[in-house]
C-alpha positions, -999 to 999 in steps of 0.1 A, spaced: 186 -495 -435 175 -519 -462 170 -510 -499 132 -509 -497 131 -486 -467 156 -462 -483 136 -461 -516 104 -454 -498 119 -427 -477 134 -410 -507 101 -412 -526 82 -395 -497 109 -368 -494 108 -358 -530 70 -360 -531 68 -334 -504 94 -313 -521 82 -313 -557 46 -323 -552 49 -354 -572 58 -390 -563 92 -402 -571 100 -439 -569 106 -471 -588 75 -467 -609 89 -434 -623 123 -447 -634 125 -448 -671 147 -478 -675 156 -512 -660 178 -498 -632 186 -523 -605 192 -507 -571 222 -520 -552 218 -538 -520 239 -514 -499 249 -478 -498 282 -471 -515 292 -445 -488 324 -454 -470 321 -454 -432 329 -421 -417 325 -401 -449 314 -365 -441 278 -360 -451 279 -323 -456 291 -310 -490 314 -282 -494 305 -247 -485 267 -249 -487 242 -259 -461 239 -290 -482 237 -326 -473 250 -355 -493 224 -383 -493 226 -420 -499 199 -436 -520 192 -471 -533 208 -464 -567 241 -454 -551 256 -487 -540 282 -507 -558 271 -522 -591 258 -558 -588 282 -584 -602 279 -587 -640 257 -556 -643 266 -524 -661 244 -495 -654 243 -461 -672 268 -437 -657 260 -415 -626 236 -439 -609 262 -452 -584 283 -435 -558 308 -465 -559 318 -486 -588 347 -510 -596 364 -501 -563 362 -463 -567 340 -441 -545 328 -405 -547 331 -390 -512 318 -354 -506 338 -335 -479 332 -306 -455 346 -274 -470 346 -236 -463 314 -217 -472 309 -212 -509 331 -241 -518 324 -277 -530 350 -304 -522 352 -341 -526 376 -370 -530 377 -401 -551 389 -431 -532 404 -461 -550 402 -499 -544 428 -496 -516 407 -471 -498 432 -442 -503 424 -410 -522 432 -411 -559 458 -385 -568 466 -394 -605 441 -389 -633 442 -391 -671 432 -361 -691 399 -366 -710 382 -338 -730 410 -315 -719 405 -319 -682 412 -345 -654 379 -340 -637 345 -329 -650 320 -320 -622 284 -317 -635 255 -309 -612 218 -309 -620 187 -305 -598 166 -337 -596 138 -320 -615 164 -310 -642 156 -273 -637 192 -264 -630 226 -274 -645 263 -266 -640 294 -280 -656 326 -269 -638 362 -282 -634 376 -285 -599 413 -282 -590 432 -311 -575 453 -307 -543 482 -329 -533 462 -350 -509 436 -360 -536 410 -334 -527 391 -317 -555 379 -282 -548 358 -257 -567 335 -227 -560 301 -243 -552 280 -249 -583 249 -256 -563 227 -226 -572 198 -225 -548 176 -249 -528 168 -284 -540 181 -319 -543 210 -318 -567 228 -347 -583 265 -343 -585 284 -362 -612 321 -368 -612 333 -378 -647 369 -389 -646 395 -416 -655 419 -426 -627 454 -434 -642 455 -471 -648 418 -475 -640 384 -474 -659 366 -443 -672 338 -437 -647 310 -414 -639 299 -416 -602 270 -396 -587 258 -385 -553 227 -365 -542 233 -333 -523 204 -313 -507 204 -275 -503 176 -267 -478 149 -243 -487 115 -241 -505 115 -255 -540 86 -247 -563 74 -275 -586 91 -271 -621 77 -294 -648 100 -305 -675 98 -283 -705 80 -298 -735 101 -315 -762 114 -290 -788 138 -290 -817 150 -254 -811 166 -237 -781 177 -200 -777 205 -189 -754 224 -156 -752 212 -146 -787 220 -179 -803 195 -203 -818 204 -240 -817 184 -266 -836 183 -303 -830 180 -330 -856 178 -367 -850 153 -394 -840 167 -412 -810 156 -448 -803 162 -468 -772 189 -493 -771 208 -482 -802 233 -456 -812 216 -424 -825 232 -396 -845 222 -362 -831 231 -330 -850 230 -296 -833 233 -265 -855 241 -231 -842 230 -198 -857 230 -161 -846 208 -134 -859 196 -158 -886 231 -165 -899 249 -199 -894 278 -198 -870 307 -214 -888 335 -202 -865 328 -221 -833 357 -222 -809 372 -254 -794 358 -263 -760 370 -294 -741 387 -307 -772 356 -304 -795 333 -279 -810 306 -289 -785 301 -309 -754 268 -327 -748 254 -342 -716 222 -362 -715 203 -369 -683 173 -393 -681 143 -379 -662 136 -398 -630 168 -415 -620 191 -390 -638 211 -416 -656 241 -398 -671 249 -406 -707 283 -404 -724 277 -386 -757 306 -384 -780 312 -358 -807 323 -367 -842 357 -354 -853 379 -329 -835 392 -293 -841 423 -293 -863 418 -328 -877 414 -315 -912 379 -328 -918 357 -314 -890 342 -279 -897 339 -253 -870 301 -253 -872 274 -245 -877 266 -282 -872 281 -304 -844 272 -341 -846 272 -365 -817 266 -403 -813 243 -410 -784 232 -444 -770 199 -440 -750 195 -471 -728 157 -469 -725 125 -452 -736 118 -421 -716 123 -384 -714 158 -370 -714 172 -335 -710 201 -325 -733 226 -298 -724 249 -286 -752 279 -265 -743 296 -246 -771 321 -217 -772 318 -187 -794 329 -151 -789 352 -161 -761 323 -174 -739 307 -208 -733 269 -210 -739 246 -238 -729 215 -248 -750 189 -271 -734 165 -295 -750 139 -321 -739 137 -352 -760 114 -382 -756 129 -415 -767 105 -442 -778 70 -442 -764 72 -446 -726 40 -451 -706 48 -420 -685 63 -394 -709 77 -360 -698 55 -337 -678 53 -314 -708 43 -278 -707 40 -253 -736 75 -240 -728 100 -246 -755 136 -257 -748 156 -231 -731 192 -225 -720 217 -201 -707 200 -191 -674 223 -195 -645 248 -218 -662 284 -218 -650 316 -229 -667 353 -226 -663 
């Protein structure tokens, strides 16, 4: 199937599911679809433990020569491929194959883990960040993070030993009715589990932006945040439309003698284009991980977020380990 046909089919499928067209005109940046699917021949299509189906889309082939796309748009990059596997009910499993076609079994630790698996619904109404376990044959396994029907994007964020740091992505569909969920309106405050998180910063496309997120509880600043994944906060940014995954790096580290344990956590983010983005801040306090969510609009895109009066929200249905 050629690229144009796959893109058209994908647009029609999501239009039926979400009641809104999805296609090249809705991508918020200059994303170049690859010519061919990055799925290796014979890869199982059904993902781990759910009645879910891993789908190939035009943004999932290998990166064109000389092109560097934002993370998560490709299922295969620089010789490495994300391959979902069949697994028992309630489990999600996958392998990363390397340039030699064999499963990768050695990974470097990054942010305290060898693998970060992040899943989000295509409409950004759901989010999970979990850490699978690696078996000797190179299979990663975890309790399925796919919470309910919809088209989910699964991101594997990892560094193979001796290889490049990568974020690969694949779509996985859980059958069932999915009501249309517009993206919440941009907001600078989010509440989750009794905490209030405020966002400061004015992101601009194509340049590094400093974002500061401050945590309070009951009106008092939280100045005893607990380390989580080697920092006092972990931030994921996803671009509405194609779900480009942005690496967002925190400033400082616990125990470095200069980074306070809150209430403010500062990140440097590089947004590749104008558009609407969803931010997910994970932070640990009181022995639990909490997730605050925000919508931000970068620049002045022609088609901004489908805003509603709903402010940023977080904490509902999030899962961590």
